[in-house]
Structure formats: C-alpha cells, structure tokens
N, C-alpha and C positions, 0 to 999 in steps of 0.2 A: 359777245353781245347776241349774236345770232342763236347761240345755244340756249340762252335764257328765253329769247322770243319763242323758239320752237318748243322748249319744255313747258312754258306757260300755256301755250295753245294745247299741247298734248294733255297737260293736267286738267285743263278746263273740259276738254272732250271726254276724258276719263270719268270725271264726276257726272257729266251729263249722260254718258253711257250707262253708268251705274243706276241713275234715275230711270233711264229708258228700260233697263232690264228688271226693274223692281215693281212687280204687279201690285204690291201693297201700297206703294207710293202713288200709283195711278188711281187706286181706289180712294185714297185720302184726298187726292186732288179733285176727283169727281165729287166727293162729299163736300169739299169746300165750295165748288161751283154750285152745287145744289143748295147749300145753306145761303150763299149770297143771292142766288136767284130768288129764292123764297123770300128773303128779307126785302129785297127791292120790290118784288111783286106786291108785298103786303104793306108797302109804304114806309119801310124802315130805312135805316142808314147803315153804312159801313164806315167805321172810324179806323184810322191807321196810326201806328206809332213806331218809332225807331230812333236810334241815336246815330249821328255821324253818317256814314255811307248808308246805313239802314234807314235813316231819316229820309235821305234822298230817294231810296227805293220806295218807302212808304208814300212819299209825295208823288212820285212818278206813277205808281199804280192807282192812287186816288185820282190823279188827273186824267188818266186813261178812262176811268169809269165816269167821272163827273163831266168830262169834256166829250170826248169821243174816242173810239178805238179805230175800227175799220170803217165805220159808216156814220153818216149824219143821222142822229136820232135824239130823242129827248135826253137830258142829262139824268144821271143817277146820283143819289145823294151819297157821295163818298168824300171824306175829308181827312187830311193828314193833320194831326193834333199839334204839330210844332210850328205851323206856318204863321201864327200870330206872335211875332217876336216880343211885343209888349207884354202879352199874357205870359209867355214862357219866362221872360226875365223877371217879371213881377212875382210870379209864383216861386221861382227859384230863389229870389231874394227874400221873400216874406216867409216861405214855408220850407224851402230846400228843393234841390234839383230832383230828388226822388219823388216829389209830389207833382211835377209839371204835367204828366200825362193823366195821372189818377184824378187830379182836380178837374180836368176837362171832361174826362169820362163821367165823373160824378155829375157835371153840369149837363152834358149832352146825351149820355147813354140812356136808353130806354129798353124795357123788355122786348125781345125780338130783334134788336139791333145786333150788329157784329162788331167786335174789336179784332182787328188784324194786327198782331204784335210781331215786330221784327227784332231779333237779337241773334247774332251769329253764335254767341256762346250759350244763349238761353238763360243767362244769369244776370242781366242788367237790372239793378235794383228798381229803377224807375219804370221799367217795362213790367216787372213782376208786380209792382204796386198797382199799375194800371190794370193788369189782368185781374187782380183780386177785386178791384173796384168794379170792373166789368161784370164779374160774377155776382157781386152784391146787387148790381143794377139789373140782373136778369139777361145779360147779353151772352151770346155765344162767342167763343174765343177760338180764333184760328192763329196758330203760331208758325212763324217762319224762323227756323233755327239751323244750326249745324248738326253734325252726326248724333251727338248724345241727346240733344234737346235741353240739356242743363236742367235747371230748376223749373223751366217752363214745361217740361215733359209731362209733369203730373197736373198741370193747371189748365191745359188747353183741351178743348173739345176735339179739335183736329190739329195735329202736329205735322207740319211739312218740314221734316228734318233732313236737310240735304246731307248725303253721305260723304262728308268731308269735315276736316278740322282746320282747313286753310281759308281764312276770312275772304280773300278776293274770289276764290273759287265758289265759296258759299254764296256770296253776293251776286256773282254772275248767274248762278242757278236760280236765286230768288227772283231776279228779273225775268228769266225764262218762264218760271212757274207763274209769276204774276201776270205776264202777258197771256199765258194760256188761260188763266182764270178770266181775264178781261174779254178775250175772244169768245169763249164759250158762254159766259154770262150774257154778253151782247147778243149772241145768236139765240140763246134761250128766251130772252125777253123780247127781242125785236125781230127775230127771224133771220134767215140767211140774207 
C-alpha cells in the first residue's frame, strides 16, 4: 500500500514538473488568463463544461471565479453548464446526451464570451459538440485536456494539454492550472 501511495505522489509531481519545465505551456496559460480577463472586463461571461470528474473541475473553477478566490470582490460571470440537473436530464432525454452542453451554449453563448471545455481524452462527443456550437456563437474556446488533446486539439483557440495520459494525474493538473487562472484573473481585474 505504501508503495502505491508514494508512486502516486511521485507521478503527480512528475507531471507538474513537466508543466513547470514547458515554456510553451506557460505561454498558453498566460494567453488563457488574458482572454478571460478581457472577456470579464468587457462584460462577458465564461462558461465551463466537462463530464464526471471534469464536471467537478469545471464547477470548481467556475465557483472560484463567480464567488471569490483569494479576496472579497465583485463576482465574475462564470458558470458550469451541468449544474441545472433538470435541464441536463430533459435535454439528454429529449435530444440525447451529446446535446446537453451544446444546447446551453446555444442559449447562453454570445460573441466575446469564452467556453472552457474539460476532457482528459479530448474526445468526449458532448464536449466536442459544445465547442462547435461555441464557435458558431463567436465564443473563444479554451480546452483542458491530456497529452494529445484528442479531437479538441484542432478546435480550441488555446489548448492546455497536460503532458500525461493518466486521467487522475491530468485532473490534478487541471485544478492546479485552473487555480492559477483564477488567481491571476482576480489580480488583473481587482488588483493585488
């Protein structure tokens, strides 16, 4: 048991070390910060989507932005698209699960808004459909994925593809990156 504990910690550190050593990843993270900061300053919103653990990550980061992160300040318009269970189940029943996020993006997305899409594989059909709808609505797309980026790689304006194919390690890094975005966006808009 102790071996598994230690190896999991080592593996998590190794992925984060790879991110730390990747100057291109830092540039893409800074681009995501700038895009989100601009959107919020111009009165736009950031919508988040993901499935399973990625849904939890999407909701977590949206809450940090719409509630607060480090400081008390006015809320930012950030929302996870899966939190209305009646909507999700109705759309899944009436149209199909692949449409649950795209339908809400169609309703709420506006030019200048951002869609942040989480998929460790980059291949989730409902995420891909939401991205395509976001494009139709004139939204910028920020993708959180694993190493290859999957099908999302060609659809995102900014792809934050964690250098791993191990889902738990990818998701751990997604939260790290999401927290970095929240911290710097908050600083950019509201000061230190």
